[in-house]
C-alpha positions as CSV (number, residue, x, y, z in Angstrom):
1,M,-75.7,26.8,-20.2
2,P,-73.3,25.5,-22.0
3,Y,-73.4,21.9,-23.2
4,S,-69.6,21.8,-21.7
5,C,-71.1,22.3,-18.6
6,C,-72.9,19.0,-18.7
7,A,-71.8,16.2,-16.6
8,A,-70.5,13.1,-18.6
9,P,-73.5,10.7,-18.1
10,N,-72.5,7.4,-16.3
11,D,-74.4,4.7,-19.0
12,V,-71.7,4.4,-21.3
13,N,-74.1,3.1,-24.0
14,V,-75.9,6.6,-24.7
15,E,-76.0,6.8,-28.2
16,Y,-77.2,10.5,-27.9
17,I,-75.7,13.6,-26.5
18,N,-78.1,15.3,-24.5
19,T,-77.5,19.4,-25.5
20,M,-80.6,20.0,-23.0
21,C,-79.1,18.7,-19.7
22,G,-78.8,21.9,-18.1
23,Y,-82.7,23.0,-18.4
24,R,-84.2,23.7,-15.4
25,V,-81.4,23.0,-13.4
26,Q,-81.3,25.8,-10.9
27,E,-84.4,24.8,-9.4
28,L,-82.7,21.2,-8.4
29,S,-81.2,21.4,-4.9
30,E,-77.2,21.5,-5.2
31,N,-76.4,17.9,-4.7
32,A,-78.8,17.5,-7.6
33,A,-77.8,19.6,-9.8
34,K,-74.0,18.3,-9.6
35,E,-75.4,15.1,-10.8
36,K,-76.5,17.0,-14.2
37,I,-73.9,19.7,-14.7
38,F,-70.1,20.8,-13.4
39,T,-71.2,23.4,-11.0
40,V,-67.4,24.3,-10.1
41,G,-65.9,26.7,-13.0
42,C,-62.3,25.2,-14.6
43,M,-60.5,28.3,-12.7
44,Q,-61.7,26.9,-9.6
45,E,-60.4,23.5,-10.3
46,V,-57.3,24.3,-11.6
47,M,-56.7,26.5,-8.4
48,G,-58.4,23.9,-5.6
49,L,-55.7,21.2,-7.5
50,A,-53.2,23.8,-7.1
51,Q,-53.4,25.0,-3.6
52,Q,-54.1,21.0,-2.3
53,N,-50.4,20.2,-3.6
54,L,-48.7,23.5,-3.2
55,Y,-45.4,21.8,-1.8
56,I,-45.2,19.4,-5.0
57,V,-46.0,22.8,-7.0
58,G,-43.5,24.7,-5.4
59,G,-40.5,22.0,-5.6
60,V,-41.3,21.5,-9.2
61,A,-41.2,25.6,-10.1
62,I,-38.0,25.6,-7.5
63,G,-36.3,22.4,-9.2
64,L,-37.7,24.2,-13.0
65,G,-36.1,27.5,-11.6
66,L,-32.9,25.8,-10.5
67,L,-31.9,24.0,-14.1
68,Q,-32.3,27.6,-16.1
69,L,-30.2,28.9,-12.9
70,F,-27.3,25.8,-14.1
71,G,-27.9,26.2,-17.5
72,I,-27.1,30.1,-17.1
73,F,-23.6,29.1,-15.1
74,L,-23.0,27.0,-17.9
75,S,-23.3,29.0,-21.1
76,R,-21.8,31.5,-19.2
77,I,-18.5,29.5,-18.1
78,L,-18.7,28.2,-22.1
79,A,-18.5,31.8,-23.6
80,T,-15.5,32.6,-20.9
81,Q,-13.5,29.8,-22.3
82,I,-14.7,30.8,-25.5
83,A,-13.7,34.4,-25.3
84,N,-10.0,32.9,-23.7
85,Q,-9.1,30.8,-26.6
86,R,-10.1,33.5,-28.8
87,A,-7.4,35.7,-27.0
88,L,-5.1,32.9,-27.3
89,W,-5.1,33.4,-31.3
90,I,-4.2,36.9,-31.2
């Protein structure tokens, strides 16, 4: 088990890093193992967080999409105005 799976100790005054925090954890109950190591992977945590805040994530995604469309709309107007000005010069 990699050291990155080790849960941070509650005691701030720890002077050493316990790289063997996962030793014999499989023999413990799930609740006891959660005190020593992270039992859920990063991807599951991120997906769970996104599912819990689905409306917020969706709102942010739609808001960013609308901002992109607004930028495209403004750039198209600018391109049309430039083309109109160039047509006047000829």
